[in-house]
C-alpha positions in Angstrom: -0.2 8.1 -0.5 -1.1 4.8 1.1 -4.2 2.9 0.2 -6.0 0.5 2.5 -9.1 -0.9 0.9 -11.2 2.1 0.0 -9.4 4.5 2.4 -6.5 6.5 1.1 -4.2 8.6 3.2 -2.0 11.4 2.1 1.3 11.5 4.0 3.2 14.8 3.6 6.6 13.5 4.6 6.5 11.3 1.5 6.7 14.4 -0.7 9.4 17.1 -1.3 7.2 20.0 -2.5 3.6 21.0 -2.4 1.7 23.0 -5.0 -1.5 24.8 -4.2 -3.5 25.7 -7.3 -6.3 28.3 -7.6 -7.7 27.6 -11.0 -10.0 29.5 -13.3 -10.8 28.9 -16.9 -7.9 31.1 -18.3 -5.2 31.0 -15.7 -4.1 29.5 -12.4 -2.3 31.0 -9.4 0.3 28.5 -8.2 2.1 28.5 -4.9 4.9 26.0 -4.2 6.0 25.2 -0.7 8.5 22.7 0.8 9.0 21.4 4.3 11.2 24.4 5.1 10.5 28.1 4.5 10.6 28.1 0.7 7.5 29.4 -1.0 7.1 30.7 -4.5 3.9 32.0 -6.0 3.4 32.6 -9.7 0.6 32.9 -12.3 0.5 30.5 -15.2 -2.0 30.0 -18.1 -4.5 27.2 -17.5 -2.4 24.5 -19.0 -1.3 21.2 -17.4 1.6 21.1 -19.8 3.0 24.5 -18.7 2.6 23.5 -15.0 4.4 20.2 -15.6 7.2 21.9 -17.6 7.7 24.4 -14.7 7.7 21.7 -12.1 10.1 19.6 -14.1 12.5 22.5 -14.5 12.4 23.9 -11.0 11.8 20.7 -9.0 13.8 18.0 -10.9 13.8 14.6 -9.3 11.5 15.7 -6.4 8.1 14.3 -5.5 5.6 17.1 -5.9 2.0 16.9 -4.7 -0.7 19.1 -6.1 -4.0 20.3 -4.7 -6.9 22.4 -6.1 -10.5 23.1 -5.1 -13.3 21.3 -7.0 -15.1 23.8 -9.3 -16.4 24.6 -12.7 -13.0 23.8 -14.4 -13.7 20.1 -13.8 -11.2 17.3 -13.4 -9.1 17.6 -16.6 -6.1 19.1 -14.7 -6.4 16.2 -12.2 -6.3 13.7 -15.0 -3.3 15.2 -16.7 -1.3 15.5 -13.4 -2.0 12.0 -12.3 -1.2 10.7 -15.8 2.2 12.3 -15.3 2.6 10.3 -12.1 2.0 13.1 -9.7 -0.4 13.1 -6.7 -3.2 15.5 -7.2 -5.9 16.0 -4.6 -9.1 17.7 -5.5 -10.7 19.2 -2.3 -14.2 20.4 -1.6 -14.1 24.3 -1.1 -16.1 23.9 2.1 -13.5 21.7 3.6 -10.5 24.1 3.3 -9.8 25.7 6.7 -10.3 29.4 6.7 -9.5 32.1 9.3 -12.8 33.3 10.9 -12.4 37.0 10.3 -10.2 36.9 7.2 -12.3 38.6 4.4 -9.4 39.2 2.0 -9.6 36.7 -0.9 -7.2 36.7 -3.8 -6.1 33.8 -6.1 -2.5 34.0 -4.8 -3.6 33.8 -1.2 -6.0 30.9 -1.9 -3.2 29.0 -3.6 -0.9 29.7 -0.7 -3.5 28.5 1.8 -4.0 25.3 -0.3 -0.2 24.6 -0.5 0.2 25.2 3.3 -2.8 23.0 4.1 -1.4 20.2 1.9 2.0 20.5 3.5 0.4 20.3 7.0 -1.8 17.3 6.1 -5.0 19.3 6.8 -6.7 18.7 3.5 -8.6 15.6 2.5 -9.3 15.0 -1.2 -12.6 14.0 -2.7 -13.0 10.8 -4.7 -12.6 11.6 -8.4 -14.3 9.2 -10.7 -12.3 7.8 -13.7 -13.1 9.7 -16.9 -15.0 6.8 -18.4 -17.6 6.9 -15.5 -18.1 10.7 -15.2 -20.7 11.0 -18.0 -22.7 8.0 -16.7 -22.7 9.4 -13.2 -23.8 12.9 -14.3 -26.7 11.4 -16.3 -28.1 9.9 -13.2 -27.7 6.3 -14.3 -25.6 5.5 -11.2 -27.2 5.9 -7.8 -26.8 4.5 -4.3 -30.2 2.9 -4.5 -30.1 -0.8 -5.3 -32.9 -0.4 -7.8 -31.3 2.3 -9.8 -32.1 6.0 -9.9 -34.7 7.1 -7.3 -37.8 8.8 -8.6 -38.3 12.2 -6.9 -42.0 11.5 -6.5 -41.3 8.3 -4.6 -38.9 10.1 -2.3 -41.4 12.9 -1.6 -44.3 10.6 -0.8 
């Protein structure tokens, strides 16, 4: 990942393996892909520790990039993976390319789509605030308005 000012770019060739994660509150479907034909899908409990143990055992010495869709599980997984020196992109679900007529949706297929999209450089991560700022931003104390939070009444009138 290269950083130029505020813009960061993910470069797939800098990584050896790509992990797409479809996460819910109890488990995660994980698909690993490399630059060749290797793909492996599995289901793990929702635990960054188990994911990191599996990655360390099956991809020793390799640079692994992770991706998952933003959702109700929050950014704890992102925090733990980046703390372990792995790249982890969190993507907006609406920005993941989908086939127009494909109505089949399973966790395994979603994780495969994420891994392939990451490998192909088709996904762009959202900006994840540091943990110390998340509570402040959620309370509305941070806003793009120079004077602070905007009163809804002022915006409407």
